PQR file with spaces between the fields and no chain letter, atoms N, CA, C, O and H, PARSE charges and radii, in Angstrom:
ATOM       1  N    UNK     1     -11.179   -5.824  -13.732 -0.4000 1.5000
ATOM       2  CA   UNK     1     -11.080   -4.631  -14.509 -0.0000 2.0000
ATOM       3  C    UNK     1     -10.856   -4.886  -16.183  0.5500 1.7000
ATOM       4  O    UNK     1     -11.163   -4.367  -17.256 -0.5500 1.4000
ATOM       5  N    UNK     2     -10.037   -6.156  -15.597 -0.4000 1.5000
ATOM       6  CA   UNK     2      -9.961   -6.889  -16.975 -0.0000 2.0000
ATOM       7  C    UNK     2     -10.925   -6.931  -18.075  0.5500 1.7000
ATOM       8  O    UNK     2     -10.800   -6.784  -19.291 -0.5500 1.4000
ATOM       9  H    UNK     2      -9.787   -6.578  -14.726  0.4000 1.0000
ATOM      10  N    UNK     3     -11.934   -7.178  -17.298 -0.4000 1.5000
ATOM      11  CA   UNK     3     -13.274   -7.458  -18.352 -0.0000 2.0000
ATOM      12  C    UNK     3     -13.485   -6.876  -19.044  0.5500 1.7000
ATOM      13  O    UNK     3     -13.601   -7.074  -20.253 -0.5500 1.4000
ATOM      14  H    UNK     3     -12.035   -7.298  -16.310  0.4000 1.0000
ATOM      15  N    UNK     4     -13.672   -5.318  -17.983 -0.4000 1.5000
ATOM      16  CA   UNK     4     -13.595   -4.413  -19.568 -0.0000 2.0000
ATOM      17  C    UNK     4     -12.976   -3.741  -20.846  0.5500 1.7000
ATOM      18  O    UNK     4     -13.626   -3.006  -21.589 -0.5500 1.4000
ATOM      19  H    UNK     4     -13.578   -5.156  -17.001  0.4000 1.0000
ATOM      20  N    UNK     5     -11.782   -4.036  -21.009 -0.4000 1.5000
ATOM      21  CA   UNK     5     -10.072   -4.296  -21.124 -0.0000 2.0000
ATOM      22  C    UNK     5     -10.430   -5.230  -22.566  0.5500 1.7000
ATOM      23  O    UNK     5     -10.545   -4.993  -23.768 -0.5500 1.4000
ATOM      24  H    UNK     5     -11.254   -4.634  -20.406  0.4000 1.0000
ATOM      25  N    UNK     6     -10.542   -6.629  -21.508 -0.4000 1.5000
ATOM      26  CA   UNK     6     -11.245   -7.367  -23.465 -0.0000 2.0000
ATOM      27  C    UNK     6     -11.736   -6.910  -23.966  0.5500 1.7000
ATOM      28  O    UNK     6     -11.196   -6.454  -24.973 -0.5500 1.4000
ATOM      29  H    UNK     6     -10.448   -6.822  -20.532  0.4000 1.0000
ATOM      30  N    UNK     7     -13.489   -6.553  -23.684 -0.4000 1.5000
ATOM      31  CA   UNK     7     -14.331   -5.994  -24.237 -0.0000 2.0000
ATOM      32  C    UNK     7     -14.320   -5.208  -24.889  0.5500 1.7000
ATOM      33  O    UNK     7     -15.186   -5.239  -25.763 -0.5500 1.4000
ATOM      34  H    UNK     7     -13.928   -6.924  -22.865  0.4000 1.0000
ATOM      35  N    UNK     8     -13.138   -3.767  -24.874 -0.4000 1.5000
ATOM      36  CA   UNK     8     -12.539   -2.845  -25.959 -0.0000 2.0000
ATOM      37  C    UNK     8     -12.049   -3.342  -26.509  0.5500 1.7000
ATOM      38  O    UNK     8     -12.414   -3.280  -27.683 -0.5500 1.4000
ATOM      39  H    UNK     8     -12.434   -3.742  -24.164  0.4000 1.0000
ATOM      40  N    UNK     9     -10.942   -4.171  -26.236 -0.4000 1.5000
ATOM      41  CA   UNK     9     -10.143   -4.700  -27.701 -0.0000 2.0000
ATOM      42  C    UNK     9     -10.916   -5.684  -28.492  0.5500 1.7000
ATOM      43  O    UNK     9     -10.369   -6.285  -29.417 -0.5500 1.4000
ATOM      44  H    UNK     9     -10.645   -4.222  -25.282  0.4000 1.0000
ATOM      45  N    UNK    10     -12.332   -5.912  -28.137 -0.4000 1.5000
ATOM      46  CA   UNK    10     -12.995   -6.157  -29.431 -0.0000 2.0000
ATOM      47  C    UNK    10     -13.925   -5.243  -30.243  0.5500 1.7000
ATOM      48  O    UNK    10     -14.684   -5.719  -31.087 -0.5500 1.4000
ATOM      49  H    UNK    10     -12.776   -5.424  -27.386  0.4000 1.0000
ATOM      50  N    UNK    11     -13.886   -4.455  -30.088 -0.4000 1.5000
ATOM      51  CA   UNK    11     -14.747   -2.894  -30.944 -0.0000 2.0000
ATOM      52  C    UNK    11     -14.099   -2.479  -31.528  0.5500 1.7000
ATOM      53  O    UNK    11     -14.385   -2.585  -32.721 -0.5500 1.4000
ATOM      54  H    UNK    11     -13.269   -4.068  -29.402  0.4000 1.0000
ATOM      55  N    UNK    12     -13.085   -1.893  -31.274 -0.4000 1.5000
ATOM      56  CA   UNK    12     -12.682   -1.725  -32.897 -0.0000 2.0000
ATOM      57  C    UNK    12     -12.612   -2.099  -34.048  0.5500 1.7000
ATOM      58  O    UNK    12     -12.678   -1.360  -35.030 -0.5500 1.4000
ATOM      59  H    UNK    12     -12.853   -1.807  -30.305  0.4000 1.0000
ATOM      60  N    UNK    13     -12.450   -3.466  -34.057 -0.4000 1.5000
ATOM      61  CA   UNK    13     -12.880   -4.163  -34.845 -0.0000 2.0000
ATOM      62  C    UNK    13     -14.316   -4.522  -35.445  0.5500 1.7000
ATOM      63  O    UNK    13     -14.763   -5.288  -36.299 -0.5500 1.4000
ATOM      64  H    UNK    13     -12.396   -4.066  -33.260  0.4000 1.0000
ATOM      65  N    UNK    14     -14.618   -3.932  -34.890 -0.4000 1.5000
ATOM      66  CA   UNK    14     -16.259   -3.759  -35.194 -0.0000 2.0000
ATOM      67  C    UNK    14     -16.667   -2.452  -35.871  0.5500 1.7000
ATOM      68  O    UNK    14     -17.572   -2.492  -36.704 -0.5500 1.4000
ATOM      69  H    UNK    14     -14.255   -3.310  -34.196  0.4000 1.0000
ATOM      70  N    UNK    15     -16.330   -1.801  -35.704 -0.4000 1.5000
ATOM      71  CA   UNK    15     -16.124   -0.711  -35.998 -0.0000 2.0000
ATOM      72  C    UNK    15     -15.859   -0.116  -36.958  0.5500 1.7000
ATOM      73  O    UNK    15     -16.507    0.764  -37.524 -0.5500 1.4000
ATOM      74  H    UNK    15     -15.594   -1.768  -35.027  0.4000 1.0000
ATOM      75  N    UNK    16     -14.414   -0.770  -37.330 -0.4000 1.5000
ATOM      76  CA   UNK    16     -13.777   -0.875  -38.615 -0.0000 2.0000
ATOM      77  C    UNK    16     -14.580   -1.902  -39.737  0.5500 1.7000
ATOM      78  O    UNK    16     -14.911   -1.684  -40.903 -0.5500 1.4000
ATOM      79  H    UNK    16     -13.887   -1.485  -36.870  0.4000 1.0000
ATOM      80  N    UNK    17     -14.707   -2.825  -39.079 -0.4000 1.5000
ATOM      81  CA   UNK    17     -15.254   -4.278  -40.204 -0.0000 2.0000
ATOM      82  C    UNK    17     -17.216   -2.497  -40.915  0.5500 1.7000
ATOM      83  O    UNK    17     -17.763   -2.464  -42.017 -0.5500 1.4000
ATOM      84  H    UNK    17     -14.438   -3.002  -38.132  0.4000 1.0000
ATOM      85  N    UNK    18     -17.504   -1.567  -39.717 -0.4000 1.5000
ATOM      86  CA   UNK    18     -18.808   -1.132  -40.271 -0.0000 2.0000
ATOM      87  C    UNK    18     -18.107   -0.215  -41.311  0.5500 1.7000
ATOM      88  O    UNK    18     -18.644    0.050  -42.387 -0.5500 1.4000
ATOM      89  H    UNK    18     -17.060   -1.593  -38.821  0.4000 1.0000
ATOM      90  N    UNK    19     -17.123    0.167  -41.019 -0.4000 1.5000
ATOM      91  CA   UNK    19     -16.491    0.817  -42.199 -0.0000 2.0000
ATOM      92  C    UNK    19     -16.305    0.603  -43.749  0.5500 1.7000
ATOM      93  O    UNK    19     -16.437    1.530  -44.548 -0.5500 1.4000
ATOM      94  H    UNK    19     -16.687   -0.048  -40.145  0.4000 1.0000
ATOM      95  N    UNK    20     -16.141   -0.061  -43.937 -0.4000 1.5000
ATOM      96  CA   UNK    20     -16.128   -1.302  -44.967 -0.0000 2.0000
ATOM      97  C    UNK    20     -17.620   -1.010  -45.877  0.5500 1.7000
ATOM      98  O    UNK    20     -18.563   -1.191  -45.107 -0.5500 1.4000
ATOM      99  H    UNK    20     -16.033   -0.814  -43.288  0.4000 1.0000
ATOM     100  N    UNK    21     -18.050   -0.661  -47.114 -0.4000 1.5000
ATOM     101  CA   UNK    21     -18.952    0.313  -47.481 -0.0000 2.0000
ATOM     102  C    UNK    21     -18.974    0.281  -48.872  0.5500 1.7000
ATOM     103  O    UNK    21     -18.002    0.467  -49.605 -0.5500 1.4000
ATOM     104  H    UNK    21     -17.284   -0.513  -47.740  0.4000 1.0000
ATOM     105  N    UNK    22     -19.652    0.138  -49.073 -0.4000 1.5000
ATOM     106  CA   UNK    22     -19.770    0.375  -51.250 -0.0000 2.0000
ATOM     107  C    UNK    22     -20.120    1.512  -50.994  0.5500 1.7000
ATOM     108  O    UNK    22     -20.016    2.254  -50.017 -0.5500 1.4000
ATOM     109  H    UNK    22     -20.441   -0.012  -48.478  0.4000 1.0000
ATOM     110  N    UNK    23     -20.748    1.607  -52.433 -0.4000 1.5000
ATOM     111  CA   UNK    23     -20.390    3.682  -52.785 -0.0000 2.0000
ATOM     112  C    UNK    23     -22.023    3.946  -52.213  0.5500 1.7000
ATOM     113  O    UNK    23     -22.617    4.639  -53.039 -0.5500 1.4000
ATOM     114  H    UNK    23     -20.832    1.004  -53.226  0.4000 1.0000
ATOM     115  N    UNK    24     -23.054    3.517  -50.819 -0.4000 1.5000
ATOM     116  CA   UNK    24     -23.776    4.137  -50.293 -0.0000 2.0000
ATOM     117  C    UNK    24     -23.587    3.404  -48.922  0.5500 1.7000
ATOM     118  O    UNK    24     -23.108    2.270  -48.954 -0.5500 1.4000
ATOM     119  H    UNK    24     -22.571    2.955  -50.148  0.4000 1.0000
ATOM     120  N    UNK    25     -24.053    4.175  -47.268 -0.4000 1.5000
ATOM     121  CA   UNK    25     -23.686    3.529  -46.872 -0.0000 2.0000
ATOM     122  C    UNK    25     -25.389    3.034  -46.526  0.5500 1.7000
ATOM     123  O    UNK    25     -26.461    3.639  -46.498 -0.5500 1.4000
ATOM     124  H    UNK    25     -24.442    5.096  -47.242  0.4000 1.0000
ATOM     125  N    UNK    26     -24.927    1.491  -46.274 -0.4000 1.5000
ATOM     126  CA   UNK    26     -26.078    0.945  -45.808 -0.0000 2.0000
ATOM     127  C    UNK    26     -26.928    1.165  -44.532  0.5500 1.7000
ATOM     128  O    UNK    26     -26.439    1.992  -43.763 -0.5500 1.4000
ATOM     129  H    UNK    26     -24.057    0.999  -46.297  0.4000 1.0000
ATOM     130  N    UNK    27     -28.535    0.390  -43.993 -0.4000 1.5000
ATOM     131  CA   UNK    27     -28.809    0.647  -42.719 -0.0000 2.0000
ATOM     132  C    UNK    27     -28.389   -0.532  -41.572  0.5500 1.7000
ATOM     133  O    UNK    27     -28.860   -0.580  -40.435 -0.5500 1.4000
ATOM     134  H    UNK    27     -28.933   -0.282  -44.618  0.4000 1.0000
ATOM     135  N    UNK    28     -27.572   -1.299  -42.036 -0.4000 1.5000
ATOM     136  CA   UNK    28     -26.990   -2.119  -40.536 -0.0000 2.0000
ATOM     137  C    UNK    28     -25.802   -1.549  -40.321  0.5500 1.7000
ATOM     138  O    UNK    28     -25.555   -1.213  -39.163 -0.5500 1.4000
ATOM     139  H    UNK    28     -27.189   -1.260  -42.959  0.4000 1.0000
ATOM     140  N    UNK    29     -24.619   -1.265  -41.555 -0.4000 1.5000
ATOM     141  CA   UNK    29     -23.803   -0.634  -40.712 -0.0000 2.0000
ATOM     142  C    UNK    29     -23.898    0.528  -39.778  0.5500 1.7000
ATOM     143  O    UNK    29     -23.087    0.721  -38.873 -0.5500 1.4000
ATOM     144  H    UNK    29     -24.820   -1.538  -42.496  0.4000 1.0000
ATOM     145  N    UNK    30     -24.951    1.313  -40.044 -0.4000 1.5000
ATOM     146  CA   UNK    30     -25.409    2.214  -39.249 -0.0000 2.0000
ATOM     147  C    UNK    30     -26.123    1.452  -37.485  0.5500 1.7000
ATOM     148  O    UNK    30     -25.898    1.708  -36.302 -0.5500 1.4000
ATOM     149  H    UNK    30     -25.609    1.156  -40.780  0.4000 1.0000
ATOM     150  N    UNK    31     -26.512    1.025  -37.801 -0.4000 1.5000
ATOM     151  CA   UNK    31     -26.994    0.438  -36.407 -0.0000 2.0000
ATOM     152  C    UNK    31     -25.842   -0.476  -36.249  0.5500 1.7000
ATOM     153  O    UNK    31     -26.226   -1.128  -35.278 -0.5500 1.4000
ATOM     154  H    UNK    31     -26.695    0.817  -38.762  0.4000 1.0000
ATOM     155  N    UNK    32     -24.737   -0.931  -36.549 -0.4000 1.5000
ATOM     156  CA   UNK    32     -23.822   -1.283  -35.815 -0.0000 2.0000
ATOM     157  C    UNK    32     -22.668   -0.783  -35.804  0.5500 1.7000
ATOM     158  O    UNK    32     -21.712   -1.557  -35.742 -0.5500 1.4000
ATOM     159  H    UNK    32     -24.425   -0.402  -37.338  0.4000 1.0000
ATOM     160  N    UNK    33     -22.471    0.477  -35.853 -0.4000 1.5000
ATOM     161  CA   UNK    33     -21.488    1.787  -35.660 -0.0000 2.0000
ATOM     162  C    UNK    33     -22.391    2.114  -34.210  0.5500 1.7000
ATOM     163  O    UNK    33     -21.790    1.880  -33.162 -0.5500 1.4000
ATOM     164  H    UNK    33     -23.247    1.106  -35.903  0.4000 1.0000
ATOM     165  N    UNK    34     -23.918    2.684  -34.102 -0.4000 1.5000
ATOM     166  CA   UNK    34     -24.545    2.911  -33.363 -0.0000 2.0000
ATOM     167  C    UNK    34     -24.285    1.934  -31.884  0.5500 1.7000
ATOM     168  O    UNK    34     -23.986    2.160  -30.711 -0.5500 1.4000
ATOM     169  H    UNK    34     -24.406    2.874  -34.954  0.4000 1.0000
ATOM     170  N    UNK    35     -24.565    0.864  -32.646 -0.4000 1.5000
ATOM     171  CA   UNK    35     -24.501    0.603  -31.546 -0.0000 2.0000
ATOM     172  C    UNK    35     -23.764   -0.197  -30.819  0.5500 1.7000
ATOM     173  O    UNK    35     -24.133   -0.787  -29.803 -0.5500 1.4000
ATOM     174  H    UNK    35     -24.808    0.680  -33.599  0.4000 1.0000
ATOM     175  N    UNK    36     -21.889   -0.265  -31.711 -0.4000 1.5000
ATOM     176  CA   UNK    36     -20.741   -0.197  -30.621 -0.0000 2.0000
ATOM     177  C    UNK    36     -20.007    0.331  -29.775  0.5500 1.7000
ATOM     178  O    UNK    36     -19.260   -0.013  -28.858 -0.5500 1.4000
ATOM     179  H    UNK    36     -21.589    0.214  -32.536  0.4000 1.0000
ATOM     180  N    UNK    37     -20.733    2.176  -30.762 -0.4000 1.5000
ATOM     181  CA   UNK    37     -20.084    3.410  -29.946 -0.0000 2.0000
ATOM     182  C    UNK    37     -19.803    3.667  -28.303  0.5500 1.7000
ATOM     183  O    UNK    37     -18.944    3.705  -27.421 -0.5500 1.4000
ATOM     184  H    UNK    37     -21.340    2.455  -31.507  0.4000 1.0000
ATOM     185  N    UNK    38     -21.577    3.846  -28.695 -0.4000 1.5000
ATOM     186  CA   UNK    38     -21.518    4.266  -26.919 -0.0000 2.0000
ATOM     187  C    UNK    38     -21.036    3.657  -25.389  0.5500 1.7000
ATOM     188  O    UNK    38     -20.672    4.103  -24.301 -0.5500 1.4000
ATOM     189  H    UNK    38     -22.274    3.816  -29.411  0.4000 1.0000
ATOM     190  N    UNK    39     -21.384    1.781  -26.324 -0.4000 1.5000
ATOM     191  CA   UNK    39     -20.377    0.955  -24.993 -0.0000 2.0000
ATOM     192  C    UNK    39     -18.603    0.960  -25.305  0.5500 1.7000
ATOM     193  O    UNK    39     -17.906    0.560  -24.372 -0.5500 1.4000
ATOM     194  H    UNK    39     -21.680    1.419  -27.208  0.4000 1.0000
ATOM     195  N    UNK    40     -17.981    1.354  -26.443 -0.4000 1.5000
ATOM     196  CA   UNK    40     -16.933    2.370  -26.637 -0.0000 2.0000
ATOM     197  C    UNK    40     -16.745    3.046  -24.958  0.5500 1.7000
ATOM     198  O    UNK    40     -16.427    2.494  -23.905 -0.5500 1.4000
ATOM     199  H    UNK    40     -18.548    1.679  -27.201  0.4000 1.0000
ATOM     200  N    UNK    41     -17.197    4.862  -25.372 -0.4000 1.5000
ATOM     201  CA   UNK    41     -17.577    4.989  -25.393 -0.0000 2.0000
ATOM     202  C    UNK    41     -17.359    5.300  -23.595  0.5500 1.7000
ATOM     203  O    UNK    41     -16.517    6.026  -23.066 -0.5500 1.4000
ATOM     204  H    UNK    41     -17.455    5.310  -26.228  0.4000 1.0000
ATOM     205  N    UNK    42     -18.432    4.472  -22.943 -0.4000 1.5000
ATOM     206  CA   UNK    42     -18.709    4.216  -21.359 -0.0000 2.0000
ATOM     207  C    UNK    42     -17.939    3.604  -20.682  0.5500 1.7000
ATOM     208  O    UNK    42     -17.660    3.794  -19.498 -0.5500 1.4000
ATOM     209  H    UNK    42     -19.116    3.883  -23.372  0.4000 1.0000
ATOM     210  N    UNK    43     -17.311    2.356  -21.823 -0.4000 1.5000
ATOM     211  CA   UNK    43     -16.531    1.386  -20.891 -0.0000 2.0000
ATOM     212  C    UNK    43     -14.637    2.676  -21.592  0.5500 1.7000
ATOM     213  O    UNK    43     -13.745    2.588  -20.749 -0.5500 1.4000
ATOM     214  H    UNK    43     -17.538    2.201  -22.784  0.4000 1.0000
ATOM     215  N    UNK    44     -14.438    3.136  -22.213 -0.4000 1.5000
ATOM     216  CA   UNK    44     -13.872    3.628  -22.692 -0.0000 2.0000
ATOM     217  C    UNK    44     -13.818    5.268  -20.940  0.5500 1.7000
ATOM     218  O    UNK    44     -12.730    5.793  -20.704 -0.5500 1.4000
ATOM     219  H    UNK    44     -15.163    3.208  -22.898  0.4000 1.0000
ATOM     220  N    UNK    45     -14.738    5.575  -20.329 -0.4000 1.5000
ATOM     221  CA   UNK    45     -15.085    6.789  -19.251 -0.0000 2.0000
ATOM     222  C    UNK    45     -14.694    6.582  -17.904  0.5500 1.7000
ATOM     223  O    UNK    45     -14.113    7.332  -17.120 -0.5500 1.4000
ATOM     224  H    UNK    45     -15.622    5.148  -20.521  0.4000 1.0000
ATOM     225  N    UNK    46     -15.234    5.121  -17.748 -0.4000 1.5000
ATOM     226  CA   UNK    46     -14.986    4.261  -16.672 -0.0000 2.0000
ATOM     227  C    UNK    46     -13.504    3.639  -16.484  0.5500 1.7000
ATOM     228  O    UNK    46     -13.097    3.366  -15.355 -0.5500 1.4000
ATOM     229  H    UNK    46     -15.706    4.511  -18.385  0.4000 1.0000
ATOM     230  N    UNK    47     -12.419    3.349  -18.066 -0.4000 1.5000
ATOM     231  CA   UNK    47     -11.397    2.970  -17.213 -0.0000 2.0000
ATOM     232  C    UNK    47     -10.461    4.723  -17.249  0.5500 1.7000
ATOM     233  O    UNK    47      -9.323    4.952  -17.660 -0.5500 1.4000
ATOM     234  H    UNK    47     -12.749    3.571  -18.983  0.4000 1.0000
ATOM     235  N    UNK    48     -11.232    5.451  -16.802 -0.4000 1.5000
ATOM     236  CA   UNK    48     -10.281    6.804  -16.630 -0.0000 2.0000
ATOM     237  C    UNK    48     -10.907    7.236  -15.553  0.5500 1.7000
ATOM     238  O    UNK    48     -10.250    7.732  -14.638 -0.5500 1.4000
ATOM     239  H    UNK    48     -12.156    5.265  -16.469  0.4000 1.0000
ATOM     240  N    UNK    49     -12.034    7.142  -15.491 -0.4000 1.5000
ATOM     241  CA   UNK    49     -12.387    7.358  -13.762 -0.0000 2.0000
ATOM     242  C    UNK    49     -11.447    6.560  -13.269  0.5500 1.7000
ATOM     243  O    UNK    49     -10.481    7.003  -12.648 -0.5500 1.4000
ATOM     244  H    UNK    49     -12.567    6.738  -16.234  0.4000 1.0000
ATOM     245  N    UNK    50     -11.688    5.011  -13.557 -0.4000 1.5000
ATOM     246  CA   UNK    50     -10.493    4.366  -12.472 -0.0000 2.0000
ATOM     247  C    UNK    50      -9.055    4.691  -12.218  0.5500 1.7000
ATOM     248  O    UNK    50      -8.529    4.734  -11.106 -0.5500 1.4000
ATOM     249  H    UNK    50     -12.472    4.651  -14.062  0.4000 1.0000
ATOM     250  N    UNK    51      -8.511    4.901  -13.300 -0.4000 1.5000
ATOM     251  CA   UNK    51      -7.726    4.950  -13.953 -0.0000 2.0000
ATOM     252  C    UNK    51      -6.842    6.292  -12.901  0.5500 1.7000
ATOM     253  O    UNK    51      -5.817    6.089  -12.250 -0.5500 1.4000
ATOM     254  H    UNK    51      -8.938    4.865  -14.203  0.4000 1.0000
ATOM     255  N    UNK    52      -7.855    8.072  -13.031 -0.4000 1.5000
ATOM     256  CA   UNK    52      -7.393    8.824  -11.629 -0.0000 2.0000
ATOM     257  C    UNK    52      -8.285    8.492  -10.600  0.5500 1.7000
ATOM     258  O    UNK    52      -8.812    9.474  -10.078 -0.5500 1.4000
ATOM     259  H    UNK    52      -8.688    8.237  -13.560  0.4000 1.0000
ATOM     260  N    UNK    53      -8.672    7.193  -10.069 -0.4000 1.5000
ATOM     261  CA   UNK    53      -8.872    7.675   -8.692 -0.0000 2.0000
ATOM     262  C    UNK    53      -7.121    6.445   -8.131  0.5500 1.7000
ATOM     263  O    UNK    53      -6.488    6.736   -7.116 -0.5500 1.4000
ATOM     264  H    UNK    53      -8.244    6.394  -10.493  0.4000 1.0000
ATOM     265  N    UNK    54      -6.901    5.792   -8.612 -0.4000 1.5000
ATOM     266  CA   UNK    54      -6.074    5.109   -8.411 -0.0000 2.0000
ATOM     267  C    UNK    54      -4.412    5.787   -8.324  0.5500 1.7000
ATOM     268  O    UNK    54      -3.383    5.318   -7.837 -0.5500 1.4000
ATOM     269  H    UNK    54      -7.415    5.555   -9.436  0.4000 1.0000
ATOM     270  N    UNK    55      -4.795    7.573   -9.291 -0.4000 1.5000
ATOM     271  CA   UNK    55      -3.150    8.156   -9.613 -0.0000 2.0000
ATOM     272  C    UNK    55      -3.845    8.746   -8.066  0.5500 1.7000
ATOM     273  O    UNK    55      -2.898    8.965   -7.311 -0.5500 1.4000
ATOM     274  H    UNK    55      -5.631    7.954   -9.687  0.4000 1.0000
ATOM     275  N    UNK    56      -5.140    9.052   -7.402 -0.4000 1.5000
ATOM     276  CA   UNK    56      -4.985    9.396   -6.713 -0.0000 2.0000
ATOM     277  C    UNK    56      -5.046    9.606   -5.080  0.5500 1.7000
ATOM     278  O    UNK    56      -5.221   10.610   -4.390 -0.5500 1.4000
ATOM     279  H    UNK    56      -5.909    8.874   -8.016  0.4000 1.0000
ATOM     280  N    UNK    57      -4.801    8.060   -4.729 -0.4000 1.5000
ATOM     281  CA   UNK    57      -4.425    7.746   -3.652 -0.0000 2.0000
ATOM     282  C    UNK    57      -2.751    7.118   -3.524  0.5500 1.7000
ATOM     283  O    UNK    57      -2.228    6.475   -2.615 -0.5500 1.4000
ATOM     284  H    UNK    57      -4.659    7.244   -5.290  0.4000 1.0000
ATOM     285  N    UNK    58      -2.158    7.638   -4.925 -0.4000 1.5000
ATOM     286  CA   UNK    58      -0.751    7.641   -4.827 -0.0000 2.0000
ATOM     287  C    UNK    58      -0.048    7.696   -3.773  0.5500 1.7000
ATOM     288  O    UNK    58       0.215    8.783   -3.259 -0.5500 1.4000
ATOM     289  H    UNK    58      -2.583    8.160   -5.664  0.4000 1.0000
ATOM     290  N    UNK    59       0.211    6.990   -3.463 -0.4000 1.5000
ATOM     291  CA   UNK    59       1.580    7.919   -1.666 -0.0000 2.0000
ATOM     292  C    UNK    59       2.873    8.161   -1.975  0.5500 1.7000
ATOM     293  O    UNK    59       3.332    7.077   -2.337 -0.5500 1.4000
ATOM     294  H    UNK    59      -0.003    6.107   -3.880  0.4000 1.0000
ATOM     295  N    UNK    60       3.936    9.216   -2.044 -0.4000 1.5000
ATOM     296  CA   UNK    60       5.093    9.697   -3.190 -0.0000 2.0000
ATOM     297  C    UNK    60       5.954    9.207   -2.214  0.5500 1.7000
ATOM     298  O    UNK    60       5.525    9.425   -1.081 -0.5500 1.4000
ATOM     299  H    UNK    60       3.564   10.096   -1.750  0.4000 1.0000
ATOM     300  N    UNK    61       6.885    8.695   -2.251 -0.4000 1.5000
ATOM     301  CA   UNK    61       7.907    7.926   -0.105 -0.0000 2.0000
ATOM     302  C    UNK    61       8.972    8.990   -0.772  0.5500 1.7000
ATOM     303  O    UNK    61       9.365    9.220   -1.915 -0.5500 1.4000
ATOM     304  H    UNK    61       7.234    8.519   -3.171  0.4000 1.0000
ATOM     305  N    UNK    62       9.170    9.393    0.228 -0.4000 1.5000
ATOM     306  CA   UNK    62      10.195   10.857   -0.287 -0.0000 2.0000
ATOM     307  C    UNK    62      11.683   10.576   -0.253  0.5500 1.7000
ATOM     308  O    UNK    62      12.619   11.095   -0.862 -0.5500 1.4000
ATOM     309  H    UNK    62       8.851    9.207    1.157  0.4000 1.0000
ATOM     310  N    UNK    63      11.637    9.796    0.461 -0.4000 1.5000
ATOM     311  CA   UNK    63      13.513    8.953    0.471 -0.0000 2.0000
ATOM     312  C    UNK    63      13.532    7.633   -0.285  0.5500 1.7000
ATOM     313  O    UNK    63      13.990    6.573    0.141 -0.5500 1.4000
ATOM     314  H    UNK    63      10.877    9.375    0.956  0.4000 1.0000
ATOM     315  N    UNK    64      13.021    7.829   -1.355 -0.4000 1.5000
ATOM     316  CA   UNK    64      13.608    6.920   -2.509 -0.0000 2.0000
ATOM     317  C    UNK    64      13.777    8.123   -3.456  0.5500 1.7000
ATOM     318  O    UNK    64      14.235    7.958   -4.587 -0.5500 1.4000
ATOM     319  H    UNK    64      12.649    8.691   -1.701  0.4000 1.0000
């Protein structure tokens, strides 16, 4: 679970670099954004799914 988290930490900086542009957007920044964004969405979805599975497997100890 740590590997996707580390990869996810690097992606926002890539997206932030793609936001820097001059008067018009270049094709390079569009390509960079569209290569990065799907990975961000997939990793976030996988993390949410794993978190939900973890929550569903938790057991409450009523005596505590």
